[in-house]
C-alpha positions in Angstrom: -90.5 57.5 85.2 -87.2 55.6 85.6 -83.9 57.4 85.7 -83.0 57.0 81.9 -86.4 58.5 81.0 -86.2 61.3 83.6 -82.6 62.1 82.5 -83.7 62.3 78.8 -86.7 64.4 79.7 -84.8 66.9 81.8 -81.9 67.1 79.3 -84.4 67.9 76.6 -85.9 70.7 78.7 -82.3 71.9 79.5 -81.4 72.0 75.9 -84.6 73.9 75.1 -83.5 76.5 77.6 -80.0 76.7 76.0 -81.5 76.9 72.5 -83.7 79.8 73.7 -80.6 81.6 75.1 -79.1 81.1 71.6 -82.0 82.4 69.6 -82.7 85.3 71.8 -86.1 84.0 73.4 -84.6 83.1 76.8 -86.8 85.6 78.5 -90.0 83.9 77.2 -88.7 80.4 77.9 -87.5 81.0 81.5 -90.6 83.1 82.2 -92.7 80.0 81.5 -90.4 77.3 82.9 -89.3 78.9 86.2 -91.5 78.5 89.3 -92.8 81.7 90.8 -90.3 81.7 93.6 -87.4 80.3 91.6 -83.9 81.8 91.6 -80.7 81.7 89.6 -77.4 81.9 91.3 -74.8 83.0 88.7 -71.1 82.6 88.4 -70.6 86.3 89.3 -72.4 85.8 92.6 -75.7 87.4 91.4 -78.9 85.9 92.8 -81.8 86.6 90.6 -85.5 85.9 91.0 -87.8 85.0 88.2 -88.8 88.6 87.2 -85.1 89.7 87.3 -84.1 86.7 85.1 -86.8 87.5 82.6 -85.9 91.2 82.4 -82.2 90.6 82.1 -82.6 88.0 79.4 -84.8 90.4 77.4 -81.7 92.3 76.3 -78.8 89.8 76.9 -76.7 89.0 74.0 -77.4 85.5 72.6 -75.0 82.6 72.9 -73.7 81.2 69.5 -73.6 77.6 70.7 -73.3 75.4 73.8 -72.3 71.9 74.9 -73.7 69.8 77.7 -71.3 67.1 79.1 -71.3 64.6 81.9 -75.0 64.9 82.8 -76.2 63.2 86.0 -79.3 63.3 88.1 -79.6 63.6 91.9 -83.1 62.5 92.7 -84.7 64.2 95.7 -88.2 62.7 95.4 -90.5 61.4 92.7 -91.3 65.1 91.8 -88.1 66.8 92.3 -84.7 66.2 90.8 -81.3 68.0 90.4 -79.7 67.9 86.9 -75.9 68.5 87.2 -73.7 68.8 84.2 -70.6 70.5 82.7 -71.7 73.3 80.5 -69.7 75.3 77.9 -71.2 78.2 76.0 -69.7 80.4 73.3 -70.6 83.9 72.3 -69.8 85.4 68.9 -66.3 86.4 68.1 -63.1 85.3 69.8 -64.4 85.5 73.4 -63.3 82.5 75.5 -65.9 79.9 76.3 -67.9 80.2 79.5 -67.4 76.9 81.3 -69.1 75.9 84.5 -70.7 73.1 86.3 -74.4 73.7 86.1 -77.1 72.6 88.5 -80.7 72.8 87.7 -83.3 71.7 90.3 -86.6 70.8 88.8 -89.9 70.2 90.5 -93.0 68.7 89.0 -96.1 70.3 90.4 -99.3 69.1 88.5 -97.2 66.8 86.2 -95.1 69.5 84.5 -91.3 70.0 85.2 -90.5 73.5 86.3 -87.2 75.1 87.2 -86.9 76.0 90.9 -83.2 76.7 91.2 -80.3 77.1 88.8 -76.6 77.6 89.8 -73.3 78.1 88.0 -70.0 77.0 89.5 -67.1 78.2 87.2 -64.5 75.7 86.2 -61.1 77.3 87.0 -59.2 75.4 84.1 -61.5 75.3 81.1 -59.0 73.9 78.7 -60.7 70.7 77.9 -64.1 70.0 76.3 -67.0 68.4 78.2 -67.3 64.6 77.9 
């Protein structure tokens, strides 16, 4: 798969994850897409393994909407890639947007992309929209 196809495929997978976080099915989505030993490193410093992610998303408030900007790939091998992008997500009400640089490391065992690592790096000045 060439880079435009890989980028399109992984962005679609990432959007499915955000859509699940918006419709309240994030626990099911991430339970299926994360590798058994995957971790998420969140902006607050939490490091969560797959069972903890699934449990926490089971009662997390949904996001209202999200934006993905400036996506790029960092290829590691034919079957592992990092997707890096500026993400902005909004909850209901007048809460400020959560803005961070997101990194999702995907691996492809047996031909199916799976999430092995996800990190959030908060953006200090979140005053502008993602590109």
